[in-house]
VOKEDREN-938874 format. One record per atom (N, C-alpha, C): residue in one letter; x, y, z; atom name; residue number from 1. Coordinates in nm, 3 decimals, always signed. Layout:
res: a | u: X | v: Y | w: Z | atom: CA | n: NUM
...
//
This chain:
res: m | u: -0.764 | v: -0.398 | w: +2.975 | atom: N | n: 1
res: m | u: -0.726 | v: -0.490 | w: +2.854 | atom: CA | n: 1
res: m | u: -0.539 | v: -0.417 | w: +2.901 | atom: C | n: 1
res: d | u: -0.469 | v: -0.535 | w: +2.861 | atom: N | n: 2
res: d | u: -0.296 | v: -0.489 | w: +2.817 | atom: CA | n: 2
res: d | u: -0.268 | v: -0.381 | w: +2.643 | atom: C | n: 2
res: d | u: -0.211 | v: -0.321 | w: +2.682 | atom: N | n: 3
res: d | u: -0.142 | v: -0.204 | w: +2.601 | atom: CA | n: 3
res: d | u: -0.098 | v: -0.294 | w: +2.459 | atom: C | n: 3
res: r | u: -0.048 | v: -0.373 | w: +2.495 | atom: N | n: 4
res: r | u: +0.044 | v: -0.524 | w: +2.392 | atom: CA | n: 4
res: r | u: -0.123 | v: -0.552 | w: +2.340 | atom: C | n: 4
res: k | u: -0.204 | v: -0.647 | w: +2.428 | atom: N | n: 5
res: k | u: -0.334 | v: -0.670 | w: +2.361 | atom: CA | n: 5
res: k | u: -0.397 | v: -0.567 | w: +2.292 | atom: C | n: 5
res: k | u: -0.399 | v: -0.449 | w: +2.303 | atom: N | n: 6
res: k | u: -0.488 | v: -0.360 | w: +2.187 | atom: CA | n: 6
res: k | u: -0.424 | v: -0.348 | w: +2.091 | atom: C | n: 6
res: l | u: -0.304 | v: -0.379 | w: +2.064 | atom: N | n: 7
res: l | u: -0.212 | v: -0.314 | w: +1.979 | atom: CA | n: 7
res: l | u: -0.243 | v: -0.426 | w: +1.895 | atom: C | n: 7
res: f | u: -0.218 | v: -0.557 | w: +1.940 | atom: N | n: 8
res: f | u: -0.189 | v: -0.675 | w: +1.803 | atom: CA | n: 8
res: f | u: -0.386 | v: -0.735 | w: +1.831 | atom: C | n: 8
res: m | u: -0.496 | v: -0.679 | w: +1.810 | atom: N | n: 9
res: m | u: -0.600 | v: -0.624 | w: +1.817 | atom: CA | n: 9
res: m | u: -0.659 | v: -0.567 | w: +1.728 | atom: C | n: 9
res: a | u: -0.556 | v: -0.474 | w: +1.714 | atom: N | n: 10
res: a | u: -0.586 | v: -0.377 | w: +1.603 | atom: CA | n: 10
res: a | u: -0.534 | v: -0.369 | w: +1.510 | atom: C | n: 10
res: c | u: -0.455 | v: -0.453 | w: +1.489 | atom: N | n: 11
res: c | u: -0.312 | v: -0.456 | w: +1.346 | atom: CA | n: 11
res: c | u: -0.372 | v: -0.599 | w: +1.289 | atom: C | n: 11
res: c | u: -0.511 | v: -0.673 | w: +1.302 | atom: N | n: 12
res: c | u: -0.451 | v: -0.770 | w: +1.222 | atom: CA | n: 12
res: c | u: -0.557 | v: -0.780 | w: +1.158 | atom: C | n: 12
res: a | u: -0.485 | v: -0.675 | w: +1.068 | atom: N | n: 13
res: a | u: -0.529 | v: -0.636 | w: +0.868 | atom: CA | n: 13
res: a | u: -0.415 | v: -0.733 | w: +0.813 | atom: C | n: 13
res: p | u: -0.508 | v: -0.792 | w: +0.691 | atom: N | n: 14
res: p | u: -0.428 | v: -0.881 | w: +0.618 | atom: CA | n: 14
res: p | u: -0.298 | v: -0.857 | w: +0.510 | atom: C | n: 14
res: g | u: -0.241 | v: -0.937 | w: +0.557 | atom: N | n: 15
res: g | u: -0.105 | v: -0.886 | w: +0.547 | atom: CA | n: 15
res: g | u: +0.032 | v: -0.774 | w: +0.589 | atom: C | n: 15
res: t | u: -0.067 | v: -0.837 | w: +0.677 | atom: N | n: 16
res: t | u: +0.100 | v: -0.780 | w: +0.815 | atom: CA | n: 16
res: t | u: +0.206 | v: -0.858 | w: +0.808 | atom: C | n: 16
res: r | u: +0.275 | v: -0.780 | w: +0.894 | atom: N | n: 17
res: r | u: +0.390 | v: -0.889 | w: +0.937 | atom: CA | n: 17
res: r | u: +0.445 | v: -0.841 | w: +1.078 | atom: C | n: 17
res: y | u: +0.475 | v: -0.942 | w: +1.141 | atom: N | n: 18
res: y | u: +0.465 | v: -0.944 | w: +1.273 | atom: CA | n: 18
res: y | u: +0.628 | v: -0.965 | w: +1.302 | atom: C | n: 18
res: q | u: +0.732 | v: -0.776 | w: +1.384 | atom: N | n: 19
res: q | u: +0.856 | v: -0.824 | w: +1.359 | atom: CA | n: 19
res: q | u: +0.846 | v: -0.866 | w: +1.494 | atom: C | n: 19
res: v | u: +0.933 | v: -0.995 | w: +1.563 | atom: N | n: 20
res: v | u: +0.972 | v: -0.983 | w: +1.721 | atom: CA | n: 20
res: v | u: +1.073 | v: -1.036 | w: +1.727 | atom: C | n: 20
res: l | u: +1.181 | v: -0.913 | w: +1.834 | atom: N | n: 21
res: l | u: +1.309 | v: -0.893 | w: +1.827 | atom: CA | n: 21
res: l | u: +1.329 | v: -0.972 | w: +1.955 | atom: C | n: 21
res: l | u: +1.373 | v: -1.125 | w: +1.935 | atom: N | n: 22
res: l | u: +1.462 | v: -1.195 | w: +2.065 | atom: CA | n: 22
res: l | u: +1.579 | v: -1.207 | w: +2.092 | atom: C | n: 22
res: g | u: +1.622 | v: -1.253 | w: +2.230 | atom: N | n: 23
res: g | u: +1.715 | v: -1.350 | w: +2.222 | atom: CA | n: 23
res: g | u: +1.775 | v: -1.452 | w: +2.172 | atom: C | n: 23
res: y | u: +1.904 | v: -1.488 | w: +2.169 | atom: N | n: 24
res: y | u: +1.864 | v: -1.665 | w: +2.148 | atom: CA | n: 24
res: y | u: +1.809 | v: -1.764 | w: +2.185 | atom: C | n: 24
res: s | u: +1.838 | v: -1.738 | w: +2.302 | atom: N | n: 25
res: s | u: +1.762 | v: -1.864 | w: +2.368 | atom: CA | n: 25
res: s | u: +1.599 | v: -1.844 | w: +2.366 | atom: C | n: 25
res: e | u: +1.506 | v: -1.711 | w: +2.390 | atom: N | n: 26
res: e | u: +1.452 | v: -1.684 | w: +2.414 | atom: CA | n: 26
res: e | u: +1.385 | v: -1.754 | w: +2.232 | atom: C | n: 26
res: a | u: +1.416 | v: -1.696 | w: +2.105 | atom: N | n: 27
res: a | u: +1.449 | v: -1.732 | w: +2.012 | atom: CA | n: 27
res: a | u: +1.400 | v: -1.900 | w: +1.988 | atom: C | n: 27
res: l | u: +1.532 | v: -1.961 | w: +2.017 | atom: N | n: 28
res: l | u: +1.511 | v: -2.114 | w: +2.015 | atom: CA | n: 28
res: l | u: +1.359 | v: -2.169 | w: +2.077 | atom: C | n: 28
res: d | u: +1.346 | v: -2.091 | w: +2.208 | atom: N | n: 29
res: d | u: +1.197 | v: -2.145 | w: +2.226 | atom: CA | n: 29
res: d | u: +1.092 | v: -2.115 | w: +2.169 | atom: C | n: 29
res: g | u: +1.079 | v: -1.980 | w: +2.118 | atom: N | n: 30
res: g | u: +0.996 | v: -1.973 | w: +2.020 | atom: CA | n: 30
res: g | u: +0.939 | v: -2.007 | w: +1.882 | atom: C | n: 30
res: l | u: +1.058 | v: -2.088 | w: +1.802 | atom: N | n: 31
res: l | u: +1.048 | v: -2.181 | w: +1.735 | atom: CA | n: 31
res: l | u: +1.055 | v: -2.316 | w: +1.819 | atom: C | n: 31
res: e | u: +1.122 | v: -2.384 | w: +1.897 | atom: N | n: 32
res: e | u: +1.050 | v: -2.472 | w: +1.963 | atom: CA | n: 32
res: e | u: +0.918 | v: -2.535 | w: +1.952 | atom: C | n: 32
res: d | u: +0.883 | v: -2.402 | w: +2.040 | atom: N | n: 33
res: d | u: +0.660 | v: -2.458 | w: +2.012 | atom: CA | n: 33
res: d | u: +0.568 | v: -2.440 | w: +1.926 | atom: C | n: 33
res: w | u: +0.700 | v: -2.322 | w: +1.810 | atom: N | n: 34
res: w | u: +0.595 | v: -2.324 | w: +1.656 | atom: CA | n: 34
res: w | u: +0.615 | v: -2.463 | w: +1.635 | atom: C | n: 34
res: m | u: +0.761 | v: -2.555 | w: +1.654 | atom: N | n: 35
res: m | u: +0.742 | v: -2.685 | w: +1.569 | atom: CA | n: 35
res: m | u: +0.651 | v: -2.766 | w: +1.635 | atom: C | n: 35
res: d | u: +0.704 | v: -2.725 | w: +1.811 | atom: N | n: 36
res: d | u: +0.613 | v: -2.898 | w: +1.849 | atom: CA | n: 36
res: d | u: +0.451 | v: -2.844 | w: +1.807 | atom: C | n: 36
res: g | u: +0.389 | v: -2.790 | w: +1.830 | atom: N | n: 37
res: g | u: +0.201 | v: -2.711 | w: +1.830 | atom: CA | n: 37
res: g | u: +0.157 | v: -2.685 | w: +1.660 | atom: C | n: 37
res: s | u: +0.058 | v: -2.697 | w: +1.631 | atom: N | n: 38
res: s | u: +0.052 | v: -2.738 | w: +1.489 | atom: CA | n: 38
res: s | u: +0.024 | v: -2.609 | w: +1.446 | atom: C | n: 38
res: w | u: +0.079 | v: -2.490 | w: +1.443 | atom: N | n: 39
res: w | u: +0.075 | v: -2.382 | w: +1.389 | atom: CA | n: 39
res: w | u: +0.065 | v: -2.362 | w: +1.191 | atom: C | n: 39
res: a | u: -0.023 | v: -2.314 | w: +1.170 | atom: N | n: 40
res: a | u: +0.020 | v: -2.309 | w: +1.032 | atom: CA | n: 40
res: a | u: +0.048 | v: -2.146 | w: +0.977 | atom: C | n: 40
res: c | u: +0.127 | v: -2.137 | w: +1.002 | atom: N | n: 41
res: c | u: +0.219 | v: -1.975 | w: +0.951 | atom: CA | n: 41
res: c | u: +0.374 | v: -2.025 | w: +0.946 | atom: C | n: 41
res: d | u: +0.396 | v: -1.929 | w: +0.856 | atom: N | n: 42
res: d | u: +0.536 | v: -1.919 | w: +0.820 | atom: CA | n: 42
res: d | u: +0.632 | v: -1.862 | w: +0.912 | atom: C | n: 42
res: v | u: +0.687 | v: -1.895 | w: +0.969 | atom: N | n: 43
res: v | u: +0.798 | v: -1.803 | w: +1.046 | atom: CA | n: 43
res: v | u: +0.958 | v: -1.798 | w: +0.990 | atom: C | n: 43
res: r | u: +0.965 | v: -1.669 | w: +0.977 | atom: N | n: 44
res: r | u: +1.106 | v: -1.647 | w: +0.893 | atom: CA | n: 44
res: r | u: +1.248 | v: -1.559 | w: +1.024 | atom: C | n: 44
res: v | u: +1.296 | v: -1.658 | w: +1.067 | atom: N | n: 45
res: v | u: +1.369 | v: -1.590 | w: +1.097 | atom: CA | n: 45
res: v | u: +1.547 | v: -1.550 | w: +1.050 | atom: C | n: 45
res: r | u: +1.603 | v: -1.413 | w: +1.122 | atom: N | n: 46
res: r | u: +1.675 | v: -1.392 | w: +1.024 | atom: CA | n: 46
res: r | u: +1.793 | v: -1.280 | w: +1.180 | atom: C | n: 46
res: r | u: +1.843 | v: -1.251 | w: +1.116 | atom: N | n: 47
res: r | u: +1.967 | v: -1.184 | w: +1.247 | atom: CA | n: 47
res: r | u: +1.977 | v: -1.065 | w: +1.270 | atom: C | n: 47
res: a | u: +1.919 | v: -0.990 | w: +1.353 | atom: N | n: 48
res: a | u: +1.853 | v: -0.847 | w: +1.386 | atom: CA | n: 48
res: a | u: +2.019 | v: -0.771 | w: +1.358 | atom: C | n: 48
res: k | u: +1.998 | v: -0.624 | w: +1.347 | atom: N | n: 49
res: k | u: +2.059 | v: -0.515 | w: +1.336 | atom: CA | n: 49
res: k | u: +2.159 | v: -0.558 | w: +1.520 | atom: C | n: 49
res: t | u: +2.068 | v: -0.580 | w: +1.633 | atom: N | n: 50
res: t | u: +2.132 | v: -0.522 | w: +1.755 | atom: CA | n: 50
res: t | u: +2.176 | v: -0.648 | w: +1.791 | atom: C | n: 50
res: q | u: +2.291 | v: -0.634 | w: +1.814 | atom: N | n: 51
res: q | u: +2.364 | v: -0.761 | w: +1.893 | atom: CA | n: 51
res: q | u: +2.364 | v: -0.896 | w: +1.978 | atom: C | n: 51
res: k | u: +2.350 | v: -0.983 | w: +1.900 | atom: N | n: 52
res: k | u: +2.285 | v: -1.114 | w: +2.018 | atom: CA | n: 52
res: k | u: +2.175 | v: -1.132 | w: +2.025 | atom: C | n: 52
res: r | u: +2.131 | v: -1.056 | w: +1.936 | atom: N | n: 53
res: r | u: +1.926 | v: -1.073 | w: +1.913 | atom: CA | n: 53
res: r | u: +1.882 | v: -1.181 | w: +1.739 | atom: C | n: 53
res: v | u: +1.790 | v: -1.140 | w: +1.746 | atom: N | n: 54
res: v | u: +1.687 | v: -1.263 | w: +1.647 | atom: CA | n: 54
res: v | u: +1.593 | v: -1.211 | w: +1.624 | atom: C | n: 54
res: v | u: +1.553 | v: -1.200 | w: +1.485 | atom: N | n: 55
res: v | u: +1.412 | v: -1.166 | w: +1.493 | atom: CA | n: 55
res: v | u: +1.340 | v: -1.323 | w: +1.446 | atom: C | n: 55
res: l | u: +1.235 | v: -1.310 | w: +1.463 | atom: N | n: 56
res: l | u: +1.138 | v: -1.419 | w: +1.450 | atom: CA | n: 56
res: l | u: +1.001 | v: -1.304 | w: +1.400 | atom: C | n: 56
res: e | u: +0.966 | v: -1.328 | w: +1.201 | atom: N | n: 57
res: e | u: +0.920 | v: -1.263 | w: +1.179 | atom: CA | n: 57
res: e | u: +0.774 | v: -1.365 | w: +1.120 | atom: C | n: 57
res: t | u: +0.648 | v: -1.331 | w: +1.154 | atom: N | n: 58
res: t | u: +0.565 | v: -1.405 | w: +1.113 | atom: CA | n: 58
res: t | u: +0.413 | v: -1.295 | w: +1.012 | atom: C | n: 58
res: t | u: +0.358 | v: -1.429 | w: +1.032 | atom: N | n: 59
res: t | u: +0.204 | v: -1.309 | w: +0.989 | atom: CA | n: 59
res: t | u: +0.062 | v: -1.349 | w: +1.070 | atom: C | n: 59
res: d | u: +0.132 | v: -1.482 | w: +1.130 | atom: N | n: 60
res: d | u: -0.010 | v: -1.491 | w: +1.232 | atom: CA | n: 60
res: d | u: +0.017 | v: -1.421 | w: +1.359 | atom: C | n: 60
res: v | u: -0.106 | v: -1.289 | w: +1.358 | atom: N | n: 61
res: v | u: -0.171 | v: -1.254 | w: +1.525 | atom: CA | n: 61
res: v | u: -0.110 | v: -1.332 | w: +1.652 | atom: C | n: 61
res: v | u: -0.234 | v: -1.452 | w: +1.638 | atom: N | n: 62
res: v | u: -0.195 | v: -1.518 | w: +1.767 | atom: CA | n: 62
res: v | u: -0.023 | v: -1.579 | w: +1.776 | atom: C | n: 62
res: f | u: -0.023 | v: -1.626 | w: +1.687 | atom: N | n: 63
res: f | u: +0.125 | v: -1.674 | w: +1.708 | atom: CA | n: 63
res: f | u: +0.233 | v: -1.583 | w: +1.777 | atom: C | n: 63
res: a | u: +0.250 | v: -1.413 | w: +1.669 | atom: N | n: 64
res: a | u: +0.309 | v: -1.319 | w: +1.779 | atom: CA | n: 64
res: a | u: +0.207 | v: -1.255 | w: +1.893 | atom: C | n: 64
res: s | u: +0.121 | v: -1.291 | w: +1.927 | atom: N | n: 65
res: s | u: +0.123 | v: -1.217 | w: +2.074 | atom: CA | n: 65
res: s | u: +0.164 | v: -1.342 | w: +2.159 | atom: C | n: 65
res: r | u: +0.118 | v: -1.474 | w: +2.118 | atom: N | n: 66
res: r | u: +0.208 | v: -1.575 | w: +2.262 | atom: CA | n: 66
res: r | u: +0.307 | v: -1.578 | w: +2.236 | atom: C | n: 66
res: l | u: +0.413 | v: -1.553 | w: +2.140 | atom: N | n: 67
res: l | u: +0.527 | v: -1.463 | w: +2.198 | atom: CA | n: 67
res: l | u: +0.607 | v: -1.329 | w: +2.279 | atom: C | n: 67
res: v | u: +0.486 | v: -1.250 | w: +2.221 | atom: N | n: 68
res: v | u: +0.437 | v: -1.147 | w: +2.312 | atom: CA | n: 68
res: v | u: +0.397 | v: -1.113 | w: +2.470 | atom: C | n: 68
res: l | u: +0.303 | v: -1.202 | w: +2.475 | atom: N | n: 69
res: l | u: +0.288 | v: -1.236 | w: +2.624 | atom: CA | n: 69
res: l | u: +0.395 | v: -1.365 | w: +2.671 | atom: C | n: 69
res: r | u: +0.460 | v: -1.457 | w: +2.624 | atom: N | n: 70
res: r | u: +0.512 | v: -1.507 | w: +2.683 | atom: CA | n: 70
res: r | u: +0.686 | v: -1.445 | w: +2.704 | atom: C | n: 70
res: f | u: +0.736 | v: -1.370 | w: +2.658 | atom: N | n: 71
res: f | u: +0.830 | v: -1.292 | w: +2.683 | atom: CA | n: 71
res: f | u: +0.845 | v: -1.171 | w: +2.671 | atom: C | n: 71
res: s | u: +0.813 | v: -1.135 | w: +2.773 | atom: N | n: 72
res: s | u: +0.730 | v: -1.025 | w: +2.842 | atom: CA | n: 72
res: s | u: +0.799 | v: -0.880 | w: +2.719 | atom: C | n: 72
res: g | u: +0.988 | v: -0.953 | w: +2.767 | atom: N | n: 73
res: g | u: +1.063 | v: -0.805 | w: +2.788 | atom: CA | n: 73
res: g | u: +1.090 | v: -0.787 | w: +2.583 | atom: C | n: 73
res: c | u: +1.023 | v: -0.787 | w: +2.513 | atom: N | n: 74
res: c | u: +1.095 | v: -0.835 | w: +2.411 | atom: CA | n: 74
res: c | u: +1.001 | v: -0.705 | w: +2.303 | atom: C | n: 74
res: k | u: +1.093 | v: -0.642 | w: +2.178 | atom: N | n: 75
res: k | u: +1.012 | v: -0.546 | w: +2.104 | atom: CA | n: 75
res: k | u: +0.894 | v: -0.612 | w: +1.973 | atom: C | n: 75
res: v | u: +0.852 | v: -0.564 | w: +1.925 | atom: N | n: 76
res: v | u: +0.750 | v: -0.585 | w: +1.803 | atom: CA | n: 76
res: v | u: +0.741 | v: -0.472 | w: +1.722 | atom: C | n: 76
res: h | u: +0.799 | v: -0.540 | w: +1.594 | atom: N | n: 77
res: h | u: +0.773 | v: -0.392 | w: +1.509 | atom: CA | n: 77
res: h | u: +0.608 | v: -0.456 | w: +1.390 | atom: C | n: 77
res: i | u: +0.556 | v: -0.355 | w: +1.363 | atom: N | n: 78
res: i | u: +0.477 | v: -0.455 | w: +1.275 | atom: CA | n: 78
res: i | u: +0.433 | v: -0.354 | w: +1.173 | atom: C | n: 78
res: a | u: +0.453 | v: -0.433 | w: +1.025 | atom: N | n: 79
res: a | u: +0.425 | v: -0.340 | w: +0.914 | atom: CA | n: 79
res: a | u: +0.408 | v: -0.477 | w: +0.866 | atom: C | n: 79
res: g | u: +0.332 | v: -0.415 | w: +0.737 | atom: N | n: 80
res: g | u: +0.259 | v: -0.455 | w: +0.618 | atom: CA | n: 80
res: g | u: +0.224 | v: -0.350 | w: +0.544 | atom: C | n: 80
res: a | u: +0.130 | v: -0.416 | w: +0.478 | atom: N | n: 81
res: a | u: +0.068 | v: -0.368 | w: +0.305 | atom: CA | n: 81
res: a | u: +0.001 | v: -0.223 | w: +0.351 | atom: C | n: 81
res: v | u: -0.057 | v: -0.180 | w: +0.454 | atom: N | n: 82
res: v | u: -0.106 | v: -0.041 | w: +0.525 | atom: CA | n: 82
res: v | u: +0.050 | v: +0.048 | w: +0.510 | atom: C | n: 82
res: d | u: +0.102 | v: -0.002 | w: +0.604 | atom: N | n: 83
res: d | u: +0.235 | v: +0.080 | w: +0.639 | atom: CA | n: 83
res: d | u: +0.292 | v: +0.131 | w: +0.480 | atom: C | n: 83
res: e | u: +0.304 | v: +0.016 | w: +0.424 | atom: N | n: 84
res: e | u: +0.360 | v: +0.103 | w: +0.261 | atom: CA | n: 84
res: e | u: +0.252 | v: +0.107 | w: +0.179 | atom: C | n: 84
res: a | u: +0.122 | v: +0.109 | w: +0.185 | atom: N | n: 85
res: a | u: +0.102 | v: +0.239 | w: +0.077 | atom: CA | n: 85
res: a | u: +0.113 | v: +0.354 | w: +0.176 | atom: C | n: 85
res: a | u: +0.061 | v: +0.384 | w: +0.278 | atom: N | n: 86
res: a | u: +0.099 | v: +0.510 | w: +0.337 | atom: CA | n: 86
res: a | u: +0.240 | v: +0.583 | w: +0.310 | atom: C | n: 86
res: a | u: +0.252 | v: +0.497 | w: +0.329 | atom: N | n: 87
res: a | u: +0.462 | v: +0.594 | w: +0.277 | atom: CA | n: 87
res: a | u: +0.477 | v: +0.616 | w: +0.114 | atom: C | n: 87
res: k | u: +0.429 | v: +0.532 | w: +0.030 | atom: N | n: 88
res: k | u: +0.519 | v: +0.622 | w: -0.104 | atom: CA | n: 88
res: k | u: +0.372 | v: +0.705 | w: -0.123 | atom: C | n: 88
res: p | u: +0.404 | v: +0.826 | w: -0.163 | atom: N | n: 89
res: p | u: +0.286 | v: +0.930 | w: -0.220 | atom: CA | n: 89
res: p | u: +0.255 | v: +0.925 | w: -0.349 | atom: C | n: 89
res: p | u: +0.104 | v: +0.956 | w: -0.381 | atom: N | n: 90
res: p | u: +0.102 | v: +0.892 | w: -0.594 | atom: CA | n: 90
res: p | u: +0.198 | v: +1.026 | w: -0.651 | atom: C | n: 90
res: l | u: +0.205 | v: +0.956 | w: -0.751 | atom: N | n: 91
res: l | u: +0.277 | v: +0.957 | w: -0.876 | atom: CA | n: 91
res: l | u: +0.233 | v: +1.121 | w: -0.886 | atom: C | n: 91
res: a | u: +0.135 | v: +1.167 | w: -0.910 | atom: N | n: 92
res: a | u: +0.119 | v: +1.300 | w: -0.892 | atom: CA | n: 92
res: a | u: +0.206 | v: +1.417 | w: -0.872 | atom: C | n: 92
res: e | u: +0.193 | v: +1.361 | w: -0.714 | atom: N | n: 93
res: e | u: +0.198 | v: +1.470 | w: -0.584 | atom: CA | n: 93
res: e | u: +0.376 | v: +1.502 | w: -0.653 | atom: C | n: 93
res: n | u: +0.418 | v: +1.407 | w: -0.724 | atom: N | n: 94
res: n | u: +0.574 | v: +1.428 | w: -0.731 | atom: CA | n: 94
res: n | u: +0.655 | v: +1.516 | w: -0.836 | atom: C | n: 94
res: r | u: +0.517 | v: +1.484 | w: -0.915 | atom: N | n: 95
res: r | u: +0.563 | v: +1.563 | w: -1.035 | atom: CA | n: 95
res: r | u: +0.577 | v: +1.732 | w: -1.073 | atom: C | n: 95
res: l | u: +0.704 | v: +1.698 | w: -1.052 | atom: N | n: 96
res: l | u: +0.745 | v: +1.886 | w: -1.111 | atom: CA | n: 96
res: l | u: +0.690 | v: +1.994 | w: -1.196 | atom: C | n: 96
res: i | u: +0.589 | v: +2.081 | w: -1.184 | atom: N | n: 97
res: i | u: +0.486 | v: +2.210 | w: -1.313 | atom: CA | n: 97
res: i | u: +0.596 | v: +2.250 | w: -1.328 | atom: C | n: 97
//
C-alpha cells in the first residue's frame, strides 16, 4: 500500500482538516471535480504563502485522497482537533510557583 494511502487511512478522526497545496490549473480541476460530482463536503479555497500556489482545504478524507491521487506532486498538511489539543499544555503546568 502506498504511504499516502496509509496516511489518509490513519488520519480519519472527526474534525480533521486536509489542506492540499496545488497550482492554479490543478486547483481549478479539483474545484470542477467537486462541483460536477455530488460531494457532500465543504471546500475552502485560499491563496498560499508559496508563490503561484492555492490551498484547497476540506474535511472529507475521500475527496482529499482523490485530489492527492489525481495530482501526484502535491503537498498535504493534515490539521485538526487532535493536533490542536496536543499543542496546548494544561494550565496547571504553565503556572509559576
